C-alpha positions as CSV (number, residue, x, y, z in Angstrom):
1,M,115.2,86.7,-275.8
2,A,112.5,86.4,-273.3
3,V,112.9,84.5,-270.4
4,I,110.3,83.0,-268.4
5,Y,110.6,81.1,-265.1
6,Y,108.2,78.1,-264.4
7,G,107.1,77.0,-261.3
8,I,106.8,78.7,-257.6
9,Q,108.3,77.6,-254.1
10,R,108.7,80.9,-252.1
11,R,111.4,80.9,-249.8
12,F,113.4,78.5,-252.1
13,I,113.1,80.8,-255.0
14,E,113.8,84.1,-252.9
15,S,116.9,82.7,-251.6
16,R,118.2,81.9,-255.1
17,I,116.7,84.0,-257.8
18,K,119.8,86.6,-257.8
19,E,121.9,83.6,-258.8
20,W,119.5,82.5,-261.4
21,I,119.4,86.4,-263.0
22,N,122.8,86.0,-263.4
23,I,122.5,82.8,-265.5
24,T,119.2,83.7,-267.5
25,G,118.9,87.4,-267.3
26,E,116.1,88.9,-265.7
27,P,112.7,87.2,-266.3
28,V,109.8,89.1,-268.1
29,L,107.3,86.6,-265.6
30,F,106.4,83.7,-263.6
31,S,104.3,81.2,-264.6
32,V,102.7,78.3,-262.7
33,K,100.1,75.1,-263.3
34,D,96.8,76.7,-263.8
35,E,95.3,75.1,-261.0
36,N,97.8,77.2,-258.6
37,L,97.1,80.4,-260.5
38,T,94.6,81.5,-257.4
39,N,97.1,81.5,-254.7
40,F,98.8,84.5,-256.3
41,K,96.5,87.4,-256.0
42,N,99.7,89.9,-256.3
43,K,102.6,90.3,-258.3
44,F,105.2,87.5,-257.3
45,L,108.4,89.2,-255.1
46,G,106.5,92.6,-255.7
47,K,107.2,92.8,-259.3
48,Y,106.8,89.5,-261.3
49,Q,103.3,88.9,-263.4
50,I,102.2,85.4,-262.6
51,V,100.2,83.8,-265.6
52,S,99.7,80.5,-266.9
53,I,102.3,79.0,-269.3
54,D,99.5,79.5,-271.8
55,E,99.2,83.1,-271.5
56,A,103.0,83.6,-271.1
57,L,103.5,81.8,-274.5
58,A,101.0,83.4,-276.2
59,M,102.8,87.0,-275.1
60,Y,106.2,85.6,-275.3
61,P,106.1,82.7,-278.2
62,D,109.9,82.4,-278.8
63,A,110.8,82.9,-274.9
64,D,113.0,80.4,-273.2
65,V,111.5,78.5,-270.2
66,W,113.6,78.1,-267.3
67,V,112.0,75.4,-264.6
68,T,112.9,76.5,-260.9
69,Y,111.8,72.9,-259.5
70,P,114.9,71.4,-257.5
71,E,113.3,68.3,-257.3
72,R,114.2,65.4,-260.1
73,A,111.1,63.9,-260.5
74,I,109.0,67.0,-260.4
75,A,111.3,68.7,-262.9
76,I,110.8,65.8,-265.4
77,R,107.2,66.2,-264.9
78,T,107.1,69.5,-265.8
79,G,109.7,69.3,-268.6
80,K,107.5,66.7,-270.4
81,K,104.0,68.9,-269.8
82,L,106.5,71.8,-271.5
83,L,107.2,69.4,-274.5
84,E,103.2,69.5,-275.6
85,K,103.9,73.4,-276.0
86,V,107.4,74.5,-276.7
87,H,110.9,72.9,-278.6
88,P,112.9,71.2,-276.4
89,S,115.9,73.5,-277.2
90,K,113.8,76.1,-275.4
91,I,113.2,74.4,-272.0
92,H,116.1,74.7,-269.4
93,F,116.2,74.0,-265.8
94,L,118.0,76.4,-263.0
95,E,118.1,73.6,-260.1
96,A,117.6,70.0,-261.6
97,N,120.7,68.7,-263.6
98,L,118.7,67.6,-266.5
99,E,118.7,68.2,-270.3
100,Y,116.8,66.6,-273.2
101,R,118.9,63.8,-275.2
102,I,119.1,60.4,-276.4
103,G,119.8,58.2,-273.2
104,C,118.7,55.2,-270.9
105,D,118.0,54.6,-267.7
106,R,121.7,52.9,-267.0
107,L,124.0,55.1,-269.0
108,G,125.7,57.5,-266.9
109,R,123.6,56.5,-264.2
110,S,124.3,53.0,-262.7
111,F,127.7,52.1,-261.3
112,Q,128.4,48.4,-261.2
113,Y,131.7,47.8,-259.9
114,N,133.6,44.3,-259.7
115,N,137.3,43.5,-259.8
116,Q,137.9,43.8,-263.6
117,N,135.6,46.4,-264.8
118,I,132.7,48.5,-264.4
119,S,129.9,47.9,-266.9
120,M,127.6,50.5,-268.5
121,C,124.8,48.5,-268.6
122,T,122.9,45.7,-266.7
123,I,120.6,44.3,-269.5
124,G,120.4,40.4,-270.5
125,N,123.4,38.9,-272.4
126,R,123.9,41.6,-274.5
127,R,127.8,42.8,-275.3
128,K,128.2,45.6,-272.9
129,P,130.4,48.8,-273.0
130,F,132.5,48.8,-270.2
131,V,135.7,50.5,-268.5
132,E,138.7,48.7,-266.9
133,A,138.3,48.8,-262.9
134,S,141.8,49.7,-262.1
135,G,143.6,52.2,-259.7
136,S,141.9,53.1,-256.3
137,I,138.1,53.6,-255.8
138,S,138.0,57.2,-256.5
139,Q,140.1,56.9,-259.6
140,V,137.9,54.0,-261.0
141,I,134.5,56.2,-260.1
142,A,136.5,59.2,-262.3
143,K,137.1,56.6,-265.4
144,W,133.4,55.7,-264.9
145,Q,132.4,59.1,-265.5
146,E,134.6,60.2,-268.2
147,F,133.6,56.8,-270.1
148,S,130.0,57.4,-269.7
149,T,130.4,60.9,-271.0
150,K,132.1,59.7,-273.9
151,L,129.3,57.2,-274.6
152,I,126.8,59.7,-274.4
153,Y,128.1,62.4,-276.6
154,A,128.8,59.7,-279.3
155,N,125.1,59.0,-279.1
156,Q,124.1,62.4,-279.4
157,L,126.2,62.2,-282.7
158,E,125.0,58.9,-284.0
159,S,128.6,57.9,-283.9
160,P,129.1,53.9,-283.9
161,N,129.6,52.7,-280.2
162,K,128.7,50.1,-278.0
163,C,125.0,51.6,-277.3
164,F,124.4,52.7,-280.7
165,G,121.3,51.1,-282.0
166,C,119.9,49.7,-278.3
167,P,116.2,49.8,-278.2
168,L,117.1,51.1,-274.6
169,L,117.9,54.3,-275.9
170,R,115.2,56.9,-276.1
171,R,115.2,61.1,-276.1
172,D,113.9,61.9,-272.6
173,F,115.3,64.0,-269.8
174,W,118.6,62.9,-268.4
175,P,121.2,64.5,-266.6
176,K,123.6,66.8,-268.1
177,K,126.7,66.0,-265.8
178,V,127.2,62.3,-265.5
179,T,126.3,61.5,-261.7
180,C,125.6,58.3,-260.3
181,T,121.7,57.3,-259.3
182,N,122.2,53.4,-258.7
183,L,125.0,51.8,-257.2
184,R,125.0,48.1,-257.6
185,F,126.8,45.1,-255.9
186,L,126.7,42.0,-257.4
187,Q,129.0,38.7,-256.4
188,D,132.7,39.7,-256.7
189,H,133.9,41.9,-254.0
190,A,136.7,40.9,-251.3
191,K,135.2,39.6,-248.2
192,D,131.3,39.3,-249.0
193,A,129.6,36.0,-247.8
194,C,126.7,34.3,-247.7
195,N,125.4,31.6,-245.3
196,F,123.5,29.4,-247.9
197,K,124.7,27.4,-250.5
198,C,121.6,27.4,-252.5
199,I,121.8,24.5,-255.4
200,Y,121.6,27.1,-258.1
201,C,124.0,29.6,-257.4
202,N,127.2,30.0,-259.3
203,A,128.9,31.7,-256.2
204,A,128.0,29.0,-253.9
205,N,128.8,26.0,-256.3
206,D,132.5,27.4,-257.4
207,N,133.3,28.1,-253.6
208,R,133.5,32.0,-254.6
209,W,132.6,32.8,-250.7
210,V,135.8,30.7,-249.8
211,R,137.8,32.5,-251.9
212,L,136.6,36.0,-251.5
213,K,137.4,35.8,-248.0
214,K,141.3,35.7,-248.7
215,V,140.8,38.5,-251.6
216,D,142.7,41.8,-250.8
217,R,141.0,44.3,-252.9
218,P,138.3,46.9,-252.1
219,T,135.2,45.7,-250.0
220,T,131.8,46.5,-250.1
221,Y,132.2,48.7,-247.3
222,D,135.3,50.5,-249.0
223,I,133.1,51.4,-252.1
224,I,130.1,52.7,-250.0
225,K,132.3,55.0,-248.0
226,Q,133.9,56.4,-250.8
227,F,130.9,57.2,-252.7
228,Y,129.4,58.5,-249.4
229,E,132.7,61.0,-249.1
230,M,132.6,61.9,-252.6
231,P,129.3,63.6,-253.3
232,E,130.1,65.3,-256.3
233,Y,130.0,61.7,-258.4
234,V,126.3,61.3,-256.8
235,E,122.7,62.5,-257.5
236,M,122.4,63.4,-254.0
237,G,119.7,62.5,-251.6
238,K,116.8,60.4,-252.1
239,E,117.5,60.2,-255.9
240,F,120.3,57.7,-254.9
241,S,119.7,54.2,-254.7
242,V,122.0,51.4,-253.6
243,T,121.4,47.7,-254.6
244,F,122.6,44.9,-252.6
245,A,122.7,41.8,-254.4
246,N,126.3,40.4,-253.4
247,G,125.7,37.5,-251.2
248,E,123.9,37.9,-247.6
249,L,124.5,41.7,-246.4
250,L,123.4,40.9,-243.2
251,V,126.3,38.3,-242.7
252,N,128.8,40.8,-244.4
253,I,131.8,41.3,-241.5
254,Y,131.4,45.2,-242.2
255,F,127.3,45.4,-241.8
256,K,127.5,47.4,-239.1
257,E,129.8,50.3,-240.6
258,I,127.7,49.7,-243.9
259,M,124.6,50.3,-242.0
260,E,125.9,53.2,-240.0
261,I,126.7,55.1,-243.4
262,L,123.1,54.3,-245.0
263,L,121.4,55.3,-242.0
264,K,123.0,58.8,-242.2
265,T,122.1,59.7,-246.1
266,E,118.8,59.6,-247.4
267,W,119.8,56.8,-250.0
268,R,117.2,54.8,-251.2
269,I,118.1,51.1,-250.6
270,E,117.5,47.6,-252.9
271,L,118.1,44.4,-251.0
272,L,118.2,40.6,-251.9
273,S,118.6,38.9,-248.6
274,N,117.6,35.3,-247.2
275,L,116.4,37.1,-244.2
276,S,117.8,33.9,-242.1
277,V,119.4,36.6,-239.6
278,Y,117.8,39.4,-237.5
279,R,119.8,42.4,-237.0
280,E,118.2,45.4,-235.3
281,E,120.5,48.2,-237.7
282,F,118.5,46.5,-240.4
283,A,115.2,46.7,-238.8
284,E,115.9,50.6,-238.2
285,L,116.7,51.1,-241.7
286,L,113.4,49.5,-242.7
287,Q,111.5,51.8,-240.5
288,T,113.1,54.9,-242.3
289,G,110.8,54.1,-245.3
290,R,113.9,54.2,-247.6
291,V,114.1,50.5,-248.0
292,K,112.4,50.5,-251.6
293,H,112.6,46.9,-252.2
294,V,113.7,43.6,-250.2
295,I,113.5,40.4,-252.3
296,S,113.9,37.0,-250.4
297,S,114.4,34.0,-252.5
298,I,111.9,31.1,-250.4
299,D,111.5,28.7,-253.5
300,A,109.5,26.4,-251.0
301,G,107.0,26.1,-248.5
302,T,108.1,23.1,-246.6
303,R,110.9,22.7,-244.1
304,E,112.4,19.7,-246.1
305,T,112.5,21.3,-249.6
306,F,113.8,24.4,-248.5
307,K,116.6,22.4,-246.6
308,K,117.5,20.6,-249.8
309,I,117.6,23.8,-252.1
310,K,119.2,25.8,-249.8
311,R,121.4,23.4,-248.2
312,N,120.8,25.0,-245.2
313,D,118.1,24.3,-242.4
314,R,116.8,27.6,-241.3
315,F,113.3,27.4,-242.8
316,D,111.6,28.0,-239.5
317,K,113.8,31.1,-238.6
318,V,113.3,33.0,-242.2
319,V,109.7,32.6,-241.6
320,E,110.0,34.2,-238.2
321,N,112.0,36.9,-239.1
322,L,109.7,37.5,-241.9
323,H,106.9,38.1,-239.4
324,R,109.5,40.1,-237.0
325,Y,111.2,42.7,-239.6
326,P,109.2,46.0,-239.9
327,F,108.3,45.7,-243.7
328,E,105.4,47.9,-243.6
329,K,107.1,50.7,-245.2
330,T,109.1,48.5,-248.5
331,M,107.7,46.5,-251.0
332,L,108.6,42.7,-249.9
333,Q,108.8,40.4,-252.7
334,L,109.1,37.0,-251.9
335,K,110.7,35.0,-255.1
336,Y,109.8,31.3,-256.3
337,I,112.3,29.7,-258.4
338,F,110.9,26.8,-260.1
339,L,112.9,23.6,-260.1
340,E,111.9,20.6,-261.6
341,G,111.2,17.7,-259.5
342,I,112.1,19.6,-256.2
343,N,109.6,22.2,-255.6
344,D,107.1,22.0,-258.3
345,N,104.4,20.2,-256.1
346,E,101.3,21.4,-254.5
347,Q,102.9,21.0,-251.0
348,D,105.3,23.8,-251.3
349,I,103.3,25.8,-253.6
350,D,100.8,26.1,-251.2
351,G,102.9,26.5,-248.0
352,Y,104.9,29.3,-249.7
353,Y,101.5,30.8,-250.7
354,K,100.4,30.8,-247.2
355,I,103.6,32.6,-246.2
356,V,103.2,35.4,-248.9
357,K,99.8,35.9,-247.5
358,E,100.1,36.2,-243.7
359,T,103.4,38.6,-244.7
360,G,101.2,40.8,-247.3
361,A,104.3,40.2,-249.7
362,V,104.4,40.4,-253.5
363,I,104.9,36.7,-255.3
364,Q,108.2,36.9,-257.9
365,L,108.1,33.7,-259.9
366,S,111.4,32.7,-261.6
367,A,113.8,29.9,-262.9
368,D,117.1,28.3,-262.4
369,N,119.2,30.6,-264.6
370,H,121.0,27.0,-265.7
371,T,117.8,25.9,-267.7
372,N,116.0,29.1,-268.7
373,K,116.6,29.0,-272.3
374,K,113.9,27.0,-272.6
375,P,110.7,28.4,-271.0
376,F,110.3,26.8,-267.7
377,T,106.2,27.2,-268.1
378,Q,106.7,24.6,-271.2
379,N,106.7,21.9,-268.5
380,D,103.5,20.4,-267.8
381,Q,104.0,20.2,-263.9
382,M,105.9,23.7,-263.7
383,R,103.2,24.9,-265.7
384,K,100.4,23.7,-263.7
385,M,101.9,25.0,-260.2
386,A,102.6,28.7,-261.6
387,L,98.9,28.4,-262.7
388,R,97.9,27.1,-259.3
389,L,100.0,29.8,-257.8
390,I,98.6,32.5,-260.1
391,H,94.8,31.9,-259.4
392,K,95.2,31.6,-255.8
393,A,97.1,35.1,-255.8
394,K,94.4,36.7,-258.0
395,A,92.0,35.7,-256.2
396,D,93.1,37.4,-253.1
397,G,94.3,40.1,-254.6
398,V,98.0,39.2,-254.0
399,R,100.2,40.9,-256.9
400,V,102.4,38.7,-258.8
401,V,105.4,39.6,-261.0
402,S,108.0,38.2,-262.8
403,D,112.0,37.8,-262.5
404,N,112.4,39.4,-265.5
405,N,116.2,39.1,-265.5
406,N,116.2,35.4,-265.0
407,I,113.3,33.9,-266.8
408,N,112.6,33.4,-270.7
409,P,110.4,36.0,-272.2
410,E,108.0,33.3,-272.9
411,D,107.4,33.1,-269.0
412,V,107.0,36.6,-268.7
413,K,104.3,37.1,-271.4
414,F,102.7,33.5,-269.9
415,I,102.7,35.1,-266.1
416,S,101.2,38.5,-266.9
417,E,98.5,37.1,-269.6
418,N,97.4,34.5,-267.2
419,Y,97.2,36.7,-264.0
420,M,95.5,39.3,-266.2
421,N,92.9,37.0,-267.3
422,A,92.7,34.8,-264.3
């Protein structure tokens, strides 16, 4: 069977080609994108003809095409382009950890760890597959990898399992080997803390932060450190991200130790923070450009309402830090959780919007997760205030998004349609 190599990165290929040939056999030629053909006037490496992929397949219609690009995003784009020309079984990857199969964005990719289990899914209130989180952290990671692999295999066989029939499953290019691409922290880790007591927060209302101070089990830092020391379990470099949604990271007792690791890596970071504390280490991390998103729930535009919702009088400090932190290289989203009779008024909406405009942030609209079974936009006053905010934003070119995990789908549709048509 003829072998075609697709994609040329000169020095990288020169260092790897002998190893590749041992895997695939000698290639008959190299192929590149049509627009790059003129860059190669002579035979590549003095022996390989270089042609377009259409020419290559015309000469060798049954050839196996091996993608040489190591970067996941480029490899996936290349694979999707090749799907228009050859059967999926003919597409292979020499460096990227990819194969064409049934999968989803979370299965075998997202590691969400708490004291009882690791969920294989982070979507909604559906019945999720999970594995018990017992043993050392390294043992738990190994269990996650083994269980994910079994679920993936069951889906390929179309065998009944807890993922079977999920609308999120689709055929695409997914990792051949289960490796974590996103490590997620929620509110259940020893020594996690928060300096706010927001009225809508379950962790604050059941005194979870007080209890977690006394718990003796792996901390956020312990888990981060273990992943850092076990690169075989993660999609290394820029493909790996960490989501912090566990209290307030900036007041975590291991904050400096966590930052020390994050600053050494290429990992991407997503952070939910109240931004009431300024830390130089976090400012340094922001300046690396690796913090993809910072989401801060402001929920008010006046000091009085902020204090009522947050049960903390640090409104002025939050506003100061929003201007002080270097957010130029990240997407800053300022959340507004609508609370009936508390912040659904013009004074708070306009004050909040002023902060958004001054900081160049994206608006994220949300609702109290205790009452979101019913669309908040069915409430006349909250609907009116949401429209007031949407119209202001559209007029100024400010982006508005929905907190899809915490509001009713009807609210998502309302926000999207009204922003589009404003």
